[in-house]
Predicted model as a PDB file, atoms N, CA, C, CB and O in Angstrom, pLDDT in the B-factor column:
MODEL        1                                                                  
ATOM      1  N   MET A   1    -104.079-146.868 -42.038  1.00 53.00           N  
ATOM      2  CA  MET A   1    -103.731-148.138 -42.622  1.00 53.00           C  
ATOM      3  C   MET A   1    -103.383-147.930 -44.093  1.00 53.00           C  
ATOM      4  CB  MET A   1    -104.882-149.152 -42.458  1.00 53.00           C  
ATOM      5  O   MET A   1    -104.044-147.147 -44.774  1.00 53.00           O  
ATOM      6  N   VAL A   2    -102.369-148.609 -44.589  1.00 59.00           N  
ATOM      7  CA  VAL A   2    -101.923-148.460 -45.964  1.00 59.00           C  
ATOM      8  C   VAL A   2    -102.753-149.356 -46.869  1.00 59.00           C  
ATOM      9  CB  VAL A   2    -100.424-148.790 -46.096  1.00 59.00           C  
ATOM     10  O   VAL A   2    -102.927-150.548 -46.614  1.00 59.00           O  
ATOM     11  N   GLN A   3    -103.259-148.744 -47.931  1.00 61.00           N  
ATOM     12  CA  GLN A   3    -104.078-149.502 -48.876  1.00 61.00           C  
ATOM     13  C   GLN A   3    -103.242-149.881 -50.092  1.00 61.00           C  
ATOM     14  CB  GLN A   3    -105.323-148.686 -49.306  1.00 61.00           C  
ATOM     15  O   GLN A   3    -102.414-149.093 -50.549  1.00 61.00           O  
ATOM     16  N   ASP A   4    -103.452-151.071 -50.612  1.00 59.00           N  
ATOM     17  CA  ASP A   4    -102.735-151.526 -51.798  1.00 59.00           C  
ATOM     18  C   ASP A   4    -103.244-150.750 -53.007  1.00 59.00           C  
ATOM     19  CB  ASP A   4    -102.908-153.060 -52.008  1.00 59.00           C  
ATOM     20  O   ASP A   4    -104.432-150.795 -53.327  1.00 59.00           O  
ATOM     21  N   ARG A   5    -102.347-150.047 -53.667  1.00 61.00           N  
ATOM     22  CA  ARG A   5    -102.753-149.192 -54.780  1.00 61.00           C  
ATOM     23  C   ARG A   5    -103.078-149.999 -56.028  1.00 61.00           C  
ATOM     24  CB  ARG A   5    -101.664-148.185 -55.090  1.00 61.00           C  
ATOM     25  O   ARG A   5    -103.756-149.488 -56.919  1.00 61.00           O  
ATOM     26  N   ARG A   6    -102.619-151.235 -56.122  1.00 57.00           N  
ATOM     27  CA  ARG A   6    -102.889-152.044 -57.309  1.00 57.00           C  
ATOM     28  C   ARG A   6    -104.372-152.370 -57.438  1.00 57.00           C  
ATOM     29  CB  ARG A   6    -102.077-153.333 -57.267  1.00 57.00           C  
ATOM     30  O   ARG A   6    -104.853-152.620 -58.543  1.00 57.00           O  
ATOM     31  N   ASP A   7    -105.101-152.370 -56.327  1.00 60.00           N  
ATOM     32  CA  ASP A   7    -106.531-152.665 -56.382  1.00 60.00           C  
ATOM     33  C   ASP A   7    -107.297-151.540 -57.059  1.00 60.00           C  
ATOM     34  CB  ASP A   7    -107.082-152.900 -54.978  1.00 60.00           C  
ATOM     35  O   ASP A   7    -108.368-151.764 -57.622  1.00 60.00           O  
ATOM     36  N   ASP A   8    -106.751-150.333 -57.004  1.00 60.00           N  
ATOM     37  CA  ASP A   8    -107.439-149.176 -57.573  1.00 60.00           C  
ATOM     38  C   ASP A   8    -107.249-149.053 -59.075  1.00 60.00           C  
ATOM     39  CB  ASP A   8    -106.959-147.919 -56.906  1.00 60.00           C  
ATOM     40  O   ASP A   8    -108.034-148.381 -59.744  1.00 60.00           O  
ATOM     41  N   LEU A   9    -106.217-149.693 -59.617  1.00 55.00           N  
ATOM     42  CA  LEU A   9    -105.905-149.548 -61.029  1.00 55.00           C  
ATOM     43  C   LEU A   9    -106.688-150.534 -61.874  1.00 55.00           C  
ATOM     44  CB  LEU A   9    -104.422-149.732 -61.261  1.00 55.00           C  
ATOM     45  O   LEU A   9    -106.840-151.695 -61.495  1.00 55.00           O  
ATOM     46  N   PRO A  10    -107.184-150.084 -63.013  1.00 64.00           N  
ATOM     47  CA  PRO A  10    -107.798-151.038 -63.938  1.00 64.00           C  
ATOM     48  C   PRO A  10    -106.736-151.979 -64.521  1.00 64.00           C  
ATOM     49  CB  PRO A  10    -108.538-150.290 -65.076  1.00 64.00           C  
ATOM     50  O   PRO A  10    -105.543-151.680 -64.481  1.00 64.00           O  
ATOM     51  N   GLN A  11    -107.173-153.093 -65.049  1.00 67.00           N  
ATOM     52  CA  GLN A  11    -106.245-154.109 -65.568  1.00 67.00           C  
ATOM     53  C   GLN A  11    -105.372-153.538 -66.687  1.00 67.00           C  
ATOM     54  CB  GLN A  11    -107.026-155.336 -66.084  1.00 67.00           C  
ATOM     55  O   GLN A  11    -104.194-153.882 -66.776  1.00 67.00           O  
ATOM     56  N   GLU A  12    -105.923-152.677 -67.539  1.00 68.00           N  
ATOM     57  CA  GLU A  12    -105.175-152.133 -68.670  1.00 68.00           C  
ATOM     58  C   GLU A  12    -103.986-151.298 -68.199  1.00 68.00           C  
ATOM     59  CB  GLU A  12    -106.093-151.286 -69.556  1.00 68.00           C  
ATOM     60  O   GLU A  12    -102.887-151.435 -68.736  1.00 68.00           O  
ATOM     61  N   LYS A  13    -104.188-150.446 -67.214  1.00 77.00           N  
ATOM     62  CA  LYS A  13    -103.096-149.624 -66.696  1.00 77.00           C  
ATOM     63  C   LYS A  13    -102.049-150.495 -66.014  1.00 77.00           C  
ATOM     64  CB  LYS A  13    -103.631-148.568 -65.716  1.00 77.00           C  
ATOM     65  O   LYS A  13    -100.853-150.216 -66.086  1.00 77.00           O  
ATOM     66  N   ASP A  14    -102.505-151.542 -65.358  1.00 87.00           N  
ATOM     67  CA  ASP A  14    -101.607-152.463 -64.681  1.00 87.00           C  
ATOM     68  C   ASP A  14    -100.669-153.132 -65.695  1.00 87.00           C  
ATOM     69  CB  ASP A  14    -102.411-153.524 -63.900  1.00 87.00           C  
ATOM     70  O   ASP A  14     -99.475-153.275 -65.434  1.00 87.00           O  
ATOM     71  N   GLU A  15    -101.206-153.539 -66.840  1.00 87.00           N  
ATOM     72  CA  GLU A  15    -100.399-154.190 -67.877  1.00 87.00           C  
ATOM     73  C   GLU A  15     -99.386-153.224 -68.476  1.00 87.00           C  
ATOM     74  CB  GLU A  15    -101.299-154.752 -68.981  1.00 87.00           C  
ATOM     75  O   GLU A  15     -98.238-153.605 -68.701  1.00 87.00           O  
ATOM     76  N   THR A  16     -99.780-151.995 -68.735  1.00 90.00           N  
ATOM     77  CA  THR A  16     -98.839-151.025 -69.303  1.00 90.00           C  
ATOM     78  C   THR A  16     -97.738-150.693 -68.305  1.00 90.00           C  
ATOM     79  CB  THR A  16     -99.573-149.742 -69.725  1.00 90.00           C  
ATOM     80  O   THR A  16     -96.594-150.458 -68.693  1.00 90.00           O  
ATOM     81  N   PHE A  17     -98.081-150.673 -67.019  1.00 90.00           N  
ATOM     82  CA  PHE A  17     -97.080-150.417 -65.991  1.00 90.00           C  
ATOM     83  C   PHE A  17     -95.998-151.488 -66.018  1.00 90.00           C  
ATOM     84  CB  PHE A  17     -97.733-150.357 -64.606  1.00 90.00           C  
ATOM     85  O   PHE A  17     -94.807-151.178 -65.979  1.00 90.00           O  
ATOM     86  N   PHE A  18     -96.419-152.754 -66.084  1.00 92.00           N  
ATOM     87  CA  PHE A  18     -95.451-153.840 -66.073  1.00 92.00           C  
ATOM     88  C   PHE A  18     -94.668-153.915 -67.383  1.00 92.00           C  
ATOM     89  CB  PHE A  18     -96.153-155.161 -65.811  1.00 92.00           C  
ATOM     90  O   PHE A  18     -93.503-154.312 -67.376  1.00 92.00           O  
ATOM     91  N   LYS A  19     -95.282-153.544 -68.500  1.00 93.00           N  
ATOM     92  CA  LYS A  19     -94.554-153.506 -69.777  1.00 93.00           C  
ATOM     93  C   LYS A  19     -93.472-152.423 -69.743  1.00 93.00           C  
ATOM     94  CB  LYS A  19     -95.533-153.249 -70.955  1.00 93.00           C  
ATOM     95  O   LYS A  19     -92.356-152.638 -70.214  1.00 93.00           O  
ATOM     96  N   ARG A  20     -93.811-151.262 -69.183  1.00 94.00           N  
ATOM     97  CA  ARG A  20     -92.815-150.184 -69.077  1.00 94.00           C  
ATOM     98  C   ARG A  20     -91.700-150.569 -68.118  1.00 94.00           C  
ATOM     99  CB  ARG A  20     -93.479-148.877 -68.610  1.00 94.00           C  
ATOM    100  O   ARG A  20     -90.531-150.279 -68.372  1.00 94.00           O  
ATOM    101  N   ARG A  21     -92.058-151.224 -67.017  1.00 94.00           N  
ATOM    102  CA  ARG A  21     -91.036-151.650 -66.062  1.00 94.00           C  
ATOM    103  C   ARG A  21     -90.099-152.657 -66.712  1.00 94.00           C  
ATOM    104  CB  ARG A  21     -91.684-152.257 -64.802  1.00 94.00           C  
ATOM    105  O   ARG A  21     -88.886-152.588 -66.514  1.00 94.00           O  
ATOM    106  N   ARG A  22     -90.644-153.589 -67.484  1.00 96.00           N  
ATOM    107  CA  ARG A  22     -89.812-154.585 -68.166  1.00 96.00           C  
ATOM    108  C   ARG A  22     -88.896-153.912 -69.188  1.00 96.00           C  
ATOM    109  CB  ARG A  22     -90.695-155.646 -68.859  1.00 96.00           C  
ATOM    110  O   ARG A  22     -87.726-154.277 -69.309  1.00 96.00           O  
ATOM    111  N   SER A  23     -89.420-152.937 -69.917  1.00 96.00           N  
ATOM    112  CA  SER A  23     -88.600-152.215 -70.895  1.00 96.00           C  
ATOM    113  C   SER A  23     -87.452-151.484 -70.212  1.00 96.00           C  
ATOM    114  CB  SER A  23     -89.459-151.219 -71.686  1.00 96.00           C  
ATOM    115  O   SER A  23     -86.321-151.504 -70.697  1.00 96.00           O  
ATOM    116  N   ARG A  24     -87.744-150.842 -69.092  1.00 97.00           N  
ATOM    117  CA  ARG A  24     -86.685-150.160 -68.345  1.00 97.00           C  
ATOM    118  C   ARG A  24     -85.650-151.142 -67.821  1.00 97.00           C  
ATOM    119  CB  ARG A  24     -87.280-149.369 -67.187  1.00 97.00           C  
ATOM    120  O   ARG A  24     -84.452-150.860 -67.849  1.00 97.00           O  
ATOM    121  N   SER A  25     -86.104-152.284 -67.347  1.00 97.00           N  
ATOM    122  CA  SER A  25     -85.177-153.292 -66.826  1.00 97.00           C  
ATOM    123  C   SER A  25     -84.257-153.812 -67.925  1.00 97.00           C  
ATOM    124  CB  SER A  25     -85.950-154.455 -66.195  1.00 97.00           C  
ATOM    125  O   SER A  25     -83.063-154.005 -67.699  1.00 97.00           O  
ATOM    126  N   ILE A  26     -84.805-154.036 -69.102  1.00 98.00           N  
ATOM    127  CA  ILE A  26     -83.995-154.505 -70.225  1.00 98.00           C  
ATOM    128  C   ILE A  26     -82.992-153.433 -70.623  1.00 98.00           C  
ATOM    129  CB  ILE A  26     -84.887-154.882 -71.427  1.00 98.00           C  
ATOM    130  O   ILE A  26     -81.833-153.742 -70.900  1.00 98.00           O  
ATOM    131  N   ALA A  27     -83.425-152.175 -70.656  1.00 98.00           N  
ATOM    132  CA  ALA A  27     -82.517-151.083 -71.014  1.00 98.00           C  
ATOM    133  C   ALA A  27     -81.383-150.964 -69.999  1.00 98.00           C  
ATOM    134  CB  ALA A  27     -83.285-149.753 -71.107  1.00 98.00           C  
ATOM    135  O   ALA A  27     -80.231-150.767 -70.387  1.00 98.00           O  
ATOM    136  N   ILE A  28     -81.684-151.079 -68.723  1.00 98.00           N  
ATOM    137  CA  ILE A  28     -80.651-151.002 -67.694  1.00 98.00           C  
ATOM    138  C   ILE A  28     -79.682-152.172 -67.817  1.00 98.00           C  
ATOM    139  CB  ILE A  28     -81.283-150.981 -66.295  1.00 98.00           C  
ATOM    140  O   ILE A  28     -78.475-151.998 -67.654  1.00 98.00           O  
ATOM    141  N   ALA A  29     -80.207-153.366 -68.105  1.00 98.00           N  
ATOM    142  CA  ALA A  29     -79.346-154.542 -68.270  1.00 98.00           C  
ATOM    143  C   ALA A  29     -78.414-154.369 -69.466  1.00 98.00           C  
ATOM    144  CB  ALA A  29     -80.198-155.815 -68.443  1.00 98.00           C  
ATOM    145  O   ALA A  29     -77.243-154.742 -69.390  1.00 98.00           O  
ATOM    146  N   LEU A  30     -78.910-153.814 -70.562  1.00 98.00           N  
ATOM    147  CA  LEU A  30     -78.064-153.590 -71.739  1.00 98.00           C  
ATOM    148  C   LEU A  30     -76.978-152.550 -71.463  1.00 98.00           C  
ATOM    149  CB  LEU A  30     -78.921-153.145 -72.928  1.00 98.00           C  
ATOM    150  O   LEU A  30     -75.837-152.715 -71.892  1.00 98.00           O  
ATOM    151  N   VAL A  31     -77.326-151.496 -70.759  1.00 98.00           N  
ATOM    152  CA  VAL A  31     -76.335-150.475 -70.409  1.00 98.00           C  
ATOM    153  C   VAL A  31     -75.268-151.073 -69.490  1.00 98.00           C  
ATOM    154  CB  VAL A  31     -77.018-149.259 -69.728  1.00 98.00           C  
ATOM    155  O   VAL A  31     -74.079-150.806 -69.664  1.00 98.00           O  
ATOM    156  N   LEU A  32     -75.684-151.868 -68.527  1.00 98.00           N  
ATOM    157  CA  LEU A  32     -74.743-152.506 -67.615  1.00 98.00           C  
ATOM    158  C   LEU A  32     -73.814-153.457 -68.369  1.00 98.00           C  
ATOM    159  CB  LEU A  32     -75.495-153.262 -66.514  1.00 98.00           C  
ATOM    160  O   LEU A  32     -72.608-153.464 -68.124  1.00 98.00           O  
ATOM    161  N   ALA A  33     -74.360-154.251 -69.275  1.00 98.00           N  
ATOM    162  CA  ALA A  33     -73.528-155.162 -70.073  1.00 98.00           C  
ATOM    163  C   ALA A  33     -72.552-154.376 -70.952  1.00 98.00           C  
ATOM    164  CB  ALA A  33     -74.415-156.076 -70.949  1.00 98.00           C  
ATOM    165  O   ALA A  33     -71.405-154.785 -71.127  1.00 98.00           O  
ATOM    166  N   GLY A  34     -73.005-153.261 -71.496  1.00 98.00           N  
ATOM    167  CA  GLY A  34     -72.126-152.415 -72.296  1.00 98.00           C  
ATOM    168  C   GLY A  34     -70.979-151.850 -71.471  1.00 98.00           C  
ATOM    169  O   GLY A  34     -69.845-151.784 -71.945  1.00 98.00           O  
ATOM    170  N   LEU A  35     -71.265-151.445 -70.247  1.00 98.00           N  
ATOM    171  CA  LEU A  35     -70.212-150.932 -69.373  1.00 98.00           C  
ATOM    172  C   LEU A  35     -69.196-152.018 -69.022  1.00 98.00           C  
ATOM    173  CB  LEU A  35     -70.821-150.355 -68.097  1.00 98.00           C  
ATOM    174  O   LEU A  35     -67.996-151.753 -68.954  1.00 98.00           O  
ATOM    175  N   VAL A  36     -69.679-153.231 -68.799  1.00 98.00           N  
ATOM    176  CA  VAL A  36     -68.766-154.343 -68.503  1.00 98.00           C  
ATOM    177  C   VAL A  36     -67.825-154.572 -69.670  1.00 98.00           C  
ATOM    178  CB  VAL A  36     -69.552-155.636 -68.191  1.00 98.00           C  
ATOM    179  O   VAL A  36     -66.620-154.737 -69.476  1.00 98.00           O  
ATOM    180  N   VAL A  37     -68.367-154.582 -70.892  1.00 97.00           N  
ATOM    181  CA  VAL A  37     -67.537-154.775 -72.084  1.00 97.00           C  
ATOM    182  C   VAL A  37     -66.565-153.608 -72.239  1.00 97.00           C  
ATOM    183  CB  VAL A  37     -68.419-154.915 -73.353  1.00 97.00           C  
ATOM    184  O   VAL A  37     -65.394-153.815 -72.557  1.00 97.00           O  
ATOM    185  N   LEU A  38     -67.037-152.396 -72.017  1.00 97.00           N  
ATOM    186  CA  LEU A  38     -66.178-151.219 -72.130  1.00 97.00           C  
ATOM    187  C   LEU A  38     -65.018-151.288 -71.134  1.00 97.00           C  
ATOM    188  CB  LEU A  38     -66.995-149.939 -71.903  1.00 97.00           C  
ATOM    189  O   LEU A  38     -63.873-151.038 -71.508  1.00 97.00           O  
ATOM    190  N   PHE A  39     -65.296-151.619 -69.889  1.00 95.00           N  
ATOM    191  CA  PHE A  39     -64.235-151.726 -68.881  1.00 95.00           C  
ATOM    192  C   PHE A  39     -63.242-152.827 -69.238  1.00 95.00           C  
ATOM    193  CB  PHE A  39     -64.837-151.995 -67.497  1.00 95.00           C  
ATOM    194  O   PHE A  39     -62.041-152.665 -69.022  1.00 95.00           O  
ATOM    195  N   TYR A  40     -63.720-153.939 -69.776  1.00 93.00           N  
ATOM    196  CA  TYR A  40     -62.845-155.042 -70.177  1.00 93.00           C  
ATOM    197  C   TYR A  40     -61.901-154.593 -71.298  1.00 93.00           C  
ATOM    198  CB  TYR A  40     -63.683-156.263 -70.635  1.00 93.00           C  
ATOM    199  O   TYR A  40     -60.701-154.860 -71.255  1.00 93.00           O  
ATOM    200  N   VAL A  41     -62.456-153.913 -72.292  1.00 91.00           N  
ATOM    201  CA  VAL A  41     -61.643-153.448 -73.418  1.00 91.00           C  
ATOM    202  C   VAL A  41     -60.631-152.407 -72.949  1.00 91.00           C  
ATOM    203  CB  VAL A  41     -62.539-152.859 -74.529  1.00 91.00           C  
ATOM    204  O   VAL A  41     -59.469-152.452 -73.354  1.00 91.00           O  
ATOM    205  N   VAL A  42     -61.054-151.475 -72.103  1.00 90.00           N  
ATOM    206  CA  VAL A  42     -60.139-150.455 -71.608  1.00 90.00           C  
ATOM    207  C   VAL A  42     -59.013-151.103 -70.803  1.00 90.00           C  
ATOM    208  CB  VAL A  42     -60.894-149.420 -70.747  1.00 90.00           C  
ATOM    209  O   VAL A  42     -57.862-150.676 -70.896  1.00 90.00           O  
ATOM    210  N   THR A  43     -59.331-152.119 -70.021  1.00 87.00           N  
ATOM    211  CA  THR A  43     -58.314-152.820 -69.244  1.00 87.00           C  
ATOM    212  C   THR A  43     -57.296-153.489 -70.167  1.00 87.00           C  
ATOM    213  CB  THR A  43     -58.967-153.864 -68.325  1.00 87.00           C  
ATOM    214  O   THR A  43     -56.092-153.408 -69.923  1.00 87.00           O  
ATOM    215  N   LEU A  44     -57.768-154.143 -71.214  1.00 84.00           N  
ATOM    216  CA  LEU A  44     -56.852-154.787 -72.163  1.00 84.00           C  
ATOM    217  C   LEU A  44     -55.968-153.761 -72.863  1.00 84.00           C  
ATOM    218  CB  LEU A  44     -57.640-155.592 -73.203  1.00 84.00           C  
ATOM    219  O   LEU A  44     -54.777-153.999 -73.064  1.00 84.00           O  
ATOM    220  N   VAL A  45     -56.542-152.632 -73.232  1.00 86.00           N  
ATOM    221  CA  VAL A  45     -55.765-151.597 -73.914  1.00 86.00           C  
ATOM    222  C   VAL A  45     -54.713-151.023 -72.974  1.00 86.00           C  
ATOM    223  CB  VAL A  45     -56.688-150.475 -74.435  1.00 86.00           C  
ATOM    224  O   VAL A  45     -53.579-150.792 -73.396  1.00 86.00           O  
ATOM    225  N   LYS A  46     -55.058-150.786 -71.712  1.00 87.00           N  
ATOM    226  CA  LYS A  46     -54.091-150.236 -70.764  1.00 87.00           C  
ATOM    227  C   LYS A  46     -52.957-151.213 -70.462  1.00 87.00           C  
ATOM    228  CB  LYS A  46     -54.791-149.853 -69.475  1.00 87.00           C  
ATOM    229  O   LYS A  46     -51.827-150.792 -70.216  1.00 87.00           O  
ATOM    230  N   MET A  47     -53.249-152.504 -70.478  1.00 84.00           N  
ATOM    231  CA  MET A  47     -52.207-153.504 -70.219  1.00 84.00           C  
ATOM    232  C   MET A  47     -51.268-153.645 -71.417  1.00 84.00           C  
ATOM    233  CB  MET A  47     -52.842-154.866 -69.886  1.00 84.00           C  
ATOM    234  O   MET A  47     -50.124-154.075 -71.266  1.00 84.00           O  
ATOM    235  N   GLY A  48     -51.736-153.295 -72.566  1.00 79.00           N  
ATOM    236  CA  GLY A  48     -50.904-153.340 -73.762  1.00 79.00           C  
ATOM    237  C   GLY A  48     -50.999-154.671 -74.499  1.00 79.00           C  
ATOM    238  O   GLY A  48     -51.558-155.645 -73.994  1.00 79.00           O  
ATOM    239  N   ALA A  49     -50.449-154.686 -75.681  1.00 68.00           N  
ATOM    240  CA  ALA A  49     -50.513-155.869 -76.536  1.00 68.00           C  
ATOM    241  C   ALA A  49     -49.632-156.982 -76.006  1.00 68.00           C  
ATOM    242  CB  ALA A  49     -50.105-155.521 -77.958  1.00 68.00           C  
ATOM    243  O   ALA A  49     -49.841-158.141 -76.364  1.00 68.00           O  
ATOM    244  N   GLY A  50     -48.656-156.677 -75.166  1.00 72.00           N  
ATOM    245  CA  GLY A  50     -47.740-157.671 -74.643  1.00 72.00           C  
ATOM    246  C   GLY A  50     -48.399-158.673 -73.691  1.00 72.00           C  
ATOM    247  O   GLY A  50     -47.801-159.697 -73.362  1.00 72.00           O  
ATOM    248  N   ILE A  51     -49.588-158.394 -73.261  1.00 70.00           N  
ATOM    249  CA  ILE A  51     -50.277-159.279 -72.324  1.00 70.00           C  
ATOM    250  C   ILE A  51     -50.522-160.655 -72.959  1.00 70.00           C  
ATOM    251  CB  ILE A  51     -51.614-158.650 -71.875  1.00 70.00           C  
ATOM    252  O   ILE A  51     -50.579-161.664 -72.256  1.00 70.00           O  
ATOM    253  N   PHE A  52     -50.667-160.692 -74.295  1.00 71.00           N  
ATOM    254  CA  PHE A  52     -50.932-161.965 -74.965  1.00 71.00           C  
ATOM    255  C   PHE A  52     -49.662-162.748 -75.277  1.00 71.00           C  
ATOM    256  CB  PHE A  52     -51.694-161.720 -76.240  1.00 71.00           C  
ATOM    257  O   PHE A  52     -49.744-163.913 -75.665  1.00 71.00           O  
ATOM    258  N   ASN A  53     -48.493-162.137 -75.117  1.00 75.00           N  
ATOM    259  CA  ASN A  53     -47.211-162.796 -75.439  1.00 75.00           C  
ATOM    260  C   ASN A  53     -46.511-163.380 -74.219  1.00 75.00           C  
ATOM    261  CB  ASN A  53     -46.283-161.814 -76.113  1.00 75.00           C  
ATOM    262  O   ASN A  53     -45.336-163.737 -74.295  1.00 75.00           O  
ATOM    263  N   ARG A  54     -47.200-163.480 -73.122  1.00 73.00           N  
ATOM    264  CA  ARG A  54     -46.546-163.997 -71.916  1.00 73.00           C  
ATOM    265  C   ARG A  54     -46.759-165.510 -71.818  1.00 73.00           C  
ATOM    266  CB  ARG A  54     -47.094-163.285 -70.644  1.00 73.00           C  
ATOM    267  O   ARG A  54     -47.681-166.066 -72.415  1.00 73.00           O  
ATOM    268  N   ALA A  55     -45.892-166.150 -71.058  1.00 74.00           N  
ATOM    269  CA  ALA A  55     -45.992-167.592 -70.864  1.00 74.00           C  
ATOM    270  C   ALA A  55     -47.106-167.896 -69.870  1.00 74.00           C  
ATOM    271  CB  ALA A  55     -44.645-168.179 -70.373  1.00 74.00           C  
ATOM    272  O   ALA A  55     -47.305-167.175 -68.892  1.00 74.00           O  
ATOM    273  N   LEU A  56     -47.814-168.962 -70.140  1.00 68.00           N  
ATOM    274  CA  LEU A  56     -48.880-169.373 -69.239  1.00 68.00           C  
ATOM    275  C   LEU A  56     -48.382-170.436 -68.381  1.00 68.00           C  
ATOM    276  CB  LEU A  56     -50.107-169.827 -69.970  1.00 68.00           C  
ATOM    277  O   LEU A  56     -49.118-170.941 -67.534  1.00 68.00           O  
TER     278      LEU A  56                                                      
ENDMDL                                                                          
END                                                                             
């Protein structure tokens, strides 16, 4: 039978685990947002400056 490992951990270790997980999640979210911005800028550069001079 599988035992829940969270019962074995003291409260202090449990809190540090969740703080580290939150820090990693924030770091991953920032990297992902940076990649989105990078891809957007690269797309605009590849399309050229003429993209803004077209009729809507």
